[in-house]
Structures are given as structure tokens and as C-alpha cells.
Backbone as a chain_set.jsonl record, in Angstrom:
{"seq": "MKNYKVGDVVTGIVTGIQPYGAFVSLSDDTQGLIHISEITYGYVRDIHDFLQVGQAVKVKVLEIDRKENKISLSLRALQDRPFYHRRDDKGRVPLQERIDEQDAGGFDTLKSKLDGWIKKSLK", "coords": {"N": [[135.198, 164.557, 81.306], [136.123, 166.765, 82.534], [136.206, 166.448, 85.252], [138.529, 165.173, 85.95], [142.055, 165.098, 86.681], [145.588, 165.16, 85.982], [147.404, 162.803, 87.81], [145.404, 162.07, 89.53], [143.883, 159.414, 91.373], [141.745, 156.944, 90.551], [138.79, 154.851, 90.364], [137.746, 152.435, 88.05], [136.01, 150.533, 85.482], [136.998, 147.765, 83.603], [136.416, 147.741, 80.232], [137.089, 146.763, 77.785], [139.562, 144.828, 76.031], [142.505, 145.013, 74.226], [145.285, 144.048, 72.092], [147.183, 146.033, 72.591], [146.46, 147.367, 74.896], [144.173, 148.169, 77.663], [140.81, 149.203, 77.849], [139.149, 151.431, 79.976], [136.284, 152.275, 81.731], [135.569, 155.229, 83.273], [133.481, 156.775, 84.016], [130.022, 157.346, 83.076], [130.342, 158.801, 80.734], [133.054, 158.952, 80.259], [136.031, 157.505, 79.24], [139.101, 155.733, 79.498], [142.485, 154.692, 78.618], [144.59, 152.041, 79.465], [147.737, 151.616, 78.645], [149.605, 148.817, 77.398], [152.19, 148.843, 78.423], [151.839, 150.045, 80.831], [150.592, 148.328, 82.521], [151.917, 146.619, 84.38], [155.091, 146.217, 86.094], [157.825, 144.974, 84.22], [157.674, 142.466, 81.607], [154.766, 142.156, 79.645], [153.005, 139.775, 78.175], [150.424, 138.934, 77.551], [147.587, 140.705, 78.113], [145.324, 139.71, 79.25], [146.217, 138.048, 81.249], [146.389, 139.663, 83.401], [144.187, 141.381, 83.559], [140.587, 141.446, 83.299], [137.609, 141.768, 81.349], [135.069, 143.716, 82.764], [136.143, 143.8, 85.256], [136.841, 145.643, 88.212], [139.071, 148.296, 88.607], [141.716, 150.104, 90.166], [143.205, 153.004, 89.158], [145.78, 155.284, 87.997], [145.714, 158.577, 86.767], [147.559, 159.462, 84.061], [147.887, 161.162, 81.865], [146.073, 163.693, 80.142], [144.415, 164.372, 77.26], [142.731, 166.776, 76.143], [141.988, 167.856, 73.724], [141.979, 165.673, 71.932], [140.311, 164.157, 73.363], [141.141, 162.082, 75.143], [142.257, 159.898, 77.728], [145.046, 158.844, 79.481], [145.91, 156.061, 81.371], [147.222, 154.323, 84.299], [148.124, 151.292, 85.843], [150.479, 150.372, 86.815], [151.759, 152.582, 87.942], [150.752, 152.679, 90.47], [151.862, 150.617, 91.79], [154.438, 149.117, 93.801], [157.813, 149.617, 92.97], [159.662, 146.915, 91.737], [162.34, 145.214, 93.467], [165.524, 144.995, 92.215], [168.229, 142.947, 92.292], [171.477, 144.028, 92.332], [174.628, 143.237, 91.024], [177.615, 143.207, 92.936], [179.923, 145.56, 92.15], [182.42, 146.037, 93.071], [185.913, 145.734, 92.912], [185.92, 144.979, 90.322], [187.421, 145.383, 87.208], [187.316, 147.58, 84.548], [187.027, 146.588, 81.084], [188.663, 148.014, 79.228], [190.691, 149.002, 80.89], [191.855, 146.591, 81.705], [192.854, 145.677, 79.276], [194.691, 147.683, 78.769], [196.447, 147.231, 80.906], [197.49, 144.686, 80.324], [198.581, 145.079, 77.867], [200.333, 147.363, 77.601], [201.895, 148.653, 75.716], [200.364, 148.829, 73.477], [199.874, 147.975, 70.097], [202.504, 147.512, 69.676], [203.596, 145.389, 71.146], [202.693, 143.143, 69.782], [203.993, 143.527, 67.389], [206.603, 143.281, 68.212], [206.676, 140.603, 68.918], [206.16, 139.274, 66.583], [208.305, 138.568, 64.834], [209.496, 136.478, 66.291], [207.417, 134.61, 66.311], [207.193, 134.026, 63.61], [209.69, 132.839, 63.062], [209.46, 130.618, 64.762], [207.348, 129.261, 63.568], [208.476, 128.471, 61.183], [210.205, 126.476, 61.838]], "CA": [[136.642, 164.695, 81.419], [136.415, 167.947, 83.354], [136.358, 166.057, 86.65], [139.787, 164.47, 86.161], [143.309, 165.821, 86.438], [146.766, 164.306, 86.03], [147.782, 162.437, 89.171], [144.252, 161.517, 90.248], [143.729, 157.961, 91.475], [140.312, 156.715, 90.41], [138.378, 153.476, 90.119], [136.975, 152.271, 86.833], [135.668, 149.169, 85.085], [137.587, 147.365, 82.326], [135.334, 147.528, 79.261], [137.604, 146.092, 76.593], [140.992, 144.535, 76.028], [143.121, 144.887, 72.914], [146.685, 143.659, 72.265], [148.002, 147.18, 72.989], [146.043, 147.945, 76.168], [142.827, 147.906, 78.16], [139.944, 150.364, 77.974], [138.544, 151.496, 81.298], [135.227, 153.269, 81.879], [135.693, 155.949, 84.532], [132.122, 157.247, 84.292], [129.141, 157.055, 81.938], [130.776, 159.497, 79.518], [134.51, 159.077, 80.212], [136.758, 156.251, 79.127], [140.541, 155.909, 79.359], [143.229, 153.534, 78.147], [145.819, 151.618, 80.131], [148.627, 151.037, 77.64], [150.184, 147.56, 77.87], [153.399, 149.135, 79.193], [151.438, 150.583, 82.13], [149.865, 147.294, 83.264], [152.753, 146.215, 85.511], [156.525, 146.225, 85.799], [158.242, 143.776, 83.511], [157.1, 142.178, 80.298], [153.389, 141.666, 79.605], [152.744, 139.112, 76.892], [148.984, 138.898, 77.329], [146.903, 141.532, 79.106], [144.33, 138.862, 79.924], [146.84, 137.459, 82.432], [146.329, 140.654, 84.47], [142.89, 142.066, 83.601], [139.441, 140.817, 82.642], [136.497, 142.681, 81.095], [134.145, 143.764, 83.891], [136.912, 143.93, 86.493], [137.05, 146.987, 88.754], [140.498, 148.571, 88.797], [142.138, 151.42, 90.651], [144.222, 153.467, 88.209], [146.261, 156.659, 88.136], [145.618, 159.355, 85.53], [148.897, 159.89, 83.646], [147.848, 162.24, 80.875], [144.75, 164.019, 79.61], [144.47, 165.112, 76.002], [141.359, 167.281, 75.992], [141.746, 168.076, 72.298], [141.648, 164.368, 71.345], [139.358, 163.524, 74.283], [141.748, 160.829, 75.564], [142.877, 159.863, 79.048], [145.994, 157.745, 79.651], [145.827, 155.543, 82.74], [148.275, 153.386, 84.673], [148.079, 150.424, 87.019], [151.863, 150.249, 87.265], [152.123, 153.745, 88.755], [150.27, 152.454, 91.827], [152.569, 149.456, 92.319], [155.809, 149.343, 94.261], [158.827, 149.2, 92.002], [160.321, 145.708, 92.237], [163.75, 145.331, 93.801], [166.409, 144.221, 91.357], [169.525, 142.77, 92.936], [172.604, 144.399, 91.479], [175.886, 142.599, 91.408], [178.597, 144.09, 93.546], [180.938, 145.887, 91.15], [183.717, 146.283, 93.7], [186.969, 144.843, 92.473], [185.851, 144.743, 88.878], [188.227, 146.306, 86.417], [186.734, 147.701, 83.212], [187.749, 145.907, 80.015], [189.718, 148.847, 78.656], [191.813, 149.035, 81.831], [192.53, 145.29, 81.647], [193.615, 145.652, 78.03], [195.822, 148.585, 78.949], [197.394, 146.592, 81.821], [198.133, 143.56, 79.66], [199.191, 145.489, 76.606], [200.622, 148.775, 77.798], [202.512, 149.217, 74.513], [199.44, 148.78, 72.343], [200.205, 146.976, 69.082], [203.949, 147.308, 69.65], [203.945, 144.071, 71.659], [202.484, 142.201, 68.689], [205.07, 143.752, 66.418], [207.856, 142.737, 68.748], [206.58, 139.154, 68.979], [205.909, 138.73, 65.25], [209.517, 137.903, 64.326], [209.649, 135.214, 67.003], [206.372, 133.693, 65.855], [207.541, 133.591, 62.237], [210.82, 131.904, 63.178], [208.957, 129.398, 65.383], [206.494, 128.554, 62.602], [209.311, 127.936, 60.104], [210.975, 125.316, 62.341]], "C": [[137.025, 165.848, 82.336], [136.742, 167.578, 84.789], [137.716, 165.448, 86.965], [140.978, 165.381, 85.914], [144.461, 164.825, 86.58], [147.148, 164.07, 87.491], [146.634, 161.869, 89.984], [144.318, 159.988, 90.269], [142.234, 157.701, 91.527], [140.044, 155.226, 90.184], [137.514, 153.433, 88.874], [136.731, 150.796, 86.563], [136.294, 148.881, 83.723], [136.445, 147.028, 81.372], [135.792, 146.812, 77.999], [139.103, 145.893, 76.691], [141.437, 144.318, 74.587], [144.581, 144.48, 73.136], [147.576, 144.793, 72.799], [147.589, 147.798, 74.328], [144.612, 147.597, 76.531], [142.054, 149.213, 78.289], [139.213, 150.289, 79.305], [137.511, 152.614, 81.317], [135.371, 153.902, 83.259], [134.358, 156.52, 84.982], [131.278, 156.927, 83.063], [129.646, 157.669, 80.638], [132.297, 159.63, 79.393], [135.166, 157.703, 80.222], [138.231, 156.565, 78.943], [141.184, 154.62, 78.895], [144.436, 153.29, 79.046], [146.669, 150.958, 79.053], [149.272, 149.787, 78.237], [151.434, 147.793, 78.722], [153.096, 149.675, 80.581], [150.625, 149.585, 82.964], [150.636, 146.925, 84.533], [154.212, 146.378, 85.126], [156.872, 144.92, 85.106], [157.474, 143.604, 82.216], [155.686, 141.625, 80.425], [153.144, 141.068, 78.221], [151.259, 139.206, 76.552], [148.294, 139.653, 78.466], [145.866, 140.729, 79.886], [144.908, 138.159, 81.152], [146.722, 138.384, 83.643], [144.945, 141.267, 84.656], [141.827, 141.265, 82.869], [138.37, 141.885, 82.427], [135.516, 142.564, 82.263], [134.837, 143.948, 85.233], [137.015, 145.396, 86.922], [138.54, 147.164, 89.028], [140.708, 149.978, 89.334], [143.308, 151.831, 89.775], [144.623, 154.909, 88.52], [146.173, 157.336, 86.781], [147.015, 159.894, 85.209], [148.865, 161.126, 82.759], [146.41, 162.443, 80.406], [144.949, 164.863, 78.361], [143.043, 165.568, 75.7], [141.001, 167.511, 74.524], [141.297, 166.777, 71.613], [140.641, 163.596, 72.193], [139.842, 162.141, 74.727], [142.35, 160.973, 76.952], [143.782, 158.637, 79.107], [146.034, 157.362, 81.122], [146.972, 154.571, 83.015], [147.909, 152.588, 85.917], [149.466, 150.396, 87.657], [152.274, 151.382, 88.196], [151.678, 153.597, 90.208], [150.948, 151.253, 92.494], [153.942, 149.875, 92.831], [156.758, 148.842, 93.189], [159.537, 147.971, 92.549], [161.808, 145.958, 92.504], [164.544, 144.434, 92.863], [167.772, 144.164, 92.026], [170.62, 143.105, 91.938], [173.843, 143.682, 91.974], [176.813, 143.643, 92.001], [179.72, 144.319, 92.537], [182.31, 146.156, 91.759], [184.73, 145.264, 93.206], [186.932, 144.535, 90.994], [186.645, 145.812, 88.157], [187.609, 146.368, 85.027], [187.644, 147.076, 82.146], [188.901, 146.744, 79.484], [190.929, 148.926, 79.581], [192.573, 147.713, 81.818], [193.372, 145.181, 80.388], [194.858, 146.516, 78.18], [196.879, 147.959, 79.859], [198.178, 145.504, 81.107], [198.946, 143.991, 78.449], [199.507, 146.973, 76.647], [201.208, 149.423, 76.552], [201.601, 149.201, 73.307], [199.841, 147.688, 71.376], [201.704, 146.737, 68.992], [204.322, 145.923, 70.147], [203.713, 143.009, 70.597], [203.615, 142.304, 67.679], [206.374, 143.129, 66.909], [207.833, 141.21, 68.786], [206.483, 138.51, 67.597], [207.124, 137.982, 64.707], [209.711, 136.537, 64.985], [208.645, 134.178, 66.541], [206.693, 133.148, 64.453], [208.659, 132.548, 62.284], [210.352, 130.564, 63.742], [208.131, 128.581, 64.39], [207.301, 127.927, 61.478], [210.107, 126.711, 60.56], [210.211, 124.05, 62.177]], "O": [[138.142, 165.889, 82.853], [137.466, 168.303, 85.471], [138.029, 165.225, 88.135], [140.941, 166.289, 85.084], [144.32, 163.782, 87.219], [147.207, 165.0, 88.295], [146.861, 161.248, 91.023], [144.754, 159.358, 89.305], [141.541, 158.173, 92.428], [140.946, 154.454, 89.86], [136.655, 154.292, 88.67], [137.181, 149.926, 87.309], [136.136, 149.668, 82.79], [135.618, 146.159, 81.65], [134.969, 146.311, 77.233], [139.816, 146.664, 77.333], [140.835, 143.551, 73.836], [145.069, 144.561, 74.263], [148.618, 144.524, 73.397], [148.295, 148.664, 74.846], [143.929, 146.852, 75.828], [142.584, 150.21, 78.779], [138.724, 149.234, 79.708], [137.812, 153.756, 80.967], [135.307, 153.218, 84.28], [134.127, 156.723, 86.174], [131.765, 156.308, 82.116], [129.408, 157.124, 79.56], [132.781, 160.345, 78.516], [134.898, 156.864, 81.082], [138.578, 157.556, 78.3], [140.525, 153.586, 78.788], [145.202, 154.206, 79.347], [146.352, 149.859, 78.598], [149.465, 149.709, 79.45], [151.707, 147.023, 79.642], [153.991, 149.757, 81.422], [150.043, 149.951, 83.985], [150.073, 146.921, 85.628], [154.531, 146.646, 83.968], [156.272, 143.882, 85.384], [156.726, 144.485, 81.791], [155.439, 140.724, 81.226], [153.086, 141.788, 77.224], [150.884, 139.517, 75.422], [148.41, 139.28, 79.633], [145.571, 141.034, 81.041], [144.149, 137.716, 82.014], [146.928, 137.953, 84.778], [144.568, 141.631, 85.77], [142.122, 140.507, 81.945], [138.241, 142.805, 83.235], [135.177, 141.463, 82.696], [134.181, 144.222, 86.237], [137.249, 146.277, 86.095], [139.185, 146.291, 89.608], [139.975, 150.909, 88.999], [144.289, 151.098, 89.657], [143.91, 155.643, 89.203], [146.517, 156.739, 85.761], [147.582, 160.676, 85.973], [149.702, 162.02, 82.883], [145.637, 161.492, 80.29], [145.569, 165.925, 78.401], [142.258, 164.845, 75.087], [139.841, 167.374, 74.134], [140.357, 166.778, 70.818], [140.176, 162.525, 71.803], [139.093, 161.165, 74.701], [142.882, 162.024, 77.309], [143.344, 157.523, 78.818], [146.173, 158.213, 82.001], [147.608, 154.064, 82.091], [147.444, 153.142, 86.913], [149.602, 150.396, 88.88], [153.047, 151.172, 89.131], [152.172, 154.309, 91.082], [150.635, 150.917, 93.636], [154.529, 150.851, 92.362], [156.544, 147.792, 92.582], [159.973, 147.973, 93.7], [162.442, 146.794, 91.86], [164.256, 143.243, 92.74], [168.392, 145.193, 92.293], [170.683, 142.541, 90.846], [174.071, 143.542, 93.176], [176.792, 144.811, 91.612], [180.388, 143.372, 92.122], [183.258, 146.47, 91.039], [184.43, 144.075, 93.097], [187.839, 143.887, 90.473], [186.544, 147.0, 88.467], [187.4, 145.333, 84.393], [188.865, 147.042, 82.295], [190.006, 146.231, 79.307], [192.068, 148.919, 79.113], [193.801, 147.706, 81.91], [194.482, 144.651, 80.427], [195.949, 146.124, 77.766], [198.074, 148.13, 79.622], [199.395, 145.408, 81.265], [199.9, 143.315, 78.064], [199.011, 147.747, 75.828], [201.037, 150.625, 76.348], [202.04, 149.535, 72.207], [200.126, 146.569, 71.803], [202.131, 145.826, 68.282], [205.266, 145.324, 69.632], [204.482, 142.051, 70.524], [204.123, 141.299, 67.182], [207.136, 142.539, 66.144], [208.889, 140.585, 68.692], [206.705, 137.306, 67.466], [206.985, 136.88, 64.175], [210.048, 135.561, 64.316], [208.98, 133.002, 66.395], [206.488, 131.97, 64.164], [208.582, 131.509, 61.629], [210.776, 129.505, 63.278], [208.208, 127.352, 64.376], [206.858, 126.949, 60.875], [210.634, 125.981, 59.72], [210.701, 122.982, 62.543]]}, "num_chains": 1, "name": "protein.A"}
């Protein structure tokens, strides 16, 4: 573990896959874990769709816990962030502003219309 530091990009071999992540051997005496959330951007249902035991992978060292002798790794940190198209918000009026425009008097407009509604319903 002495040879590694946070931010290093290293190559390792996937040695095991669990529902929560993949174990990667970085050397004969050092193993790390790629948590399922660090496999790729987006939702990962099954790690086997991305990794196989025996596969060589290039990973980034995210965290080193020397006390617990654990290394956290990431594949995602080496990927480009996907582009998400955002809707153009120009011209959109927030809901509260629309309510205020339509009902500037608050509940007073309901109160003023109530008598008319009652009379109409009685006819």
C-alpha cells in the first residue's frame, strides 16, 4: 500500500465481483475495491455488464485507509462526464409567479366568487 497515493492511475486485474462492487488486485499484496457507484456514470444494475473476473482495468485511486488497509478505486473518474441536454428555461415562469398573476388577491377571489357560485347552484 505504501506505493500508492490518492489520485494515482494504475492498472489492476479484477479478482472478484460482488453485488456492491469489484475487487481489483493492484499487486501481489495490494487489493482495492471499485464500488458499484464508481463503475460508470448512470445506473449499474449488474457489474458483470461492465467487468469480468480476470479483466485488466485502469483505475484511479480515490481513497486510502491505511488503518483498515483498504483502497477505494474508480473507473468512472477516468471517464468523460456524459453530456445531459438541459431544456431551455427561457420564458418559463415559476409556478408561484403564475399563481400570483392569476390570483393576485389570494383567497379573496374565492371569497368574492362564493356567493355567486351558491346562487348559481340553487337555481
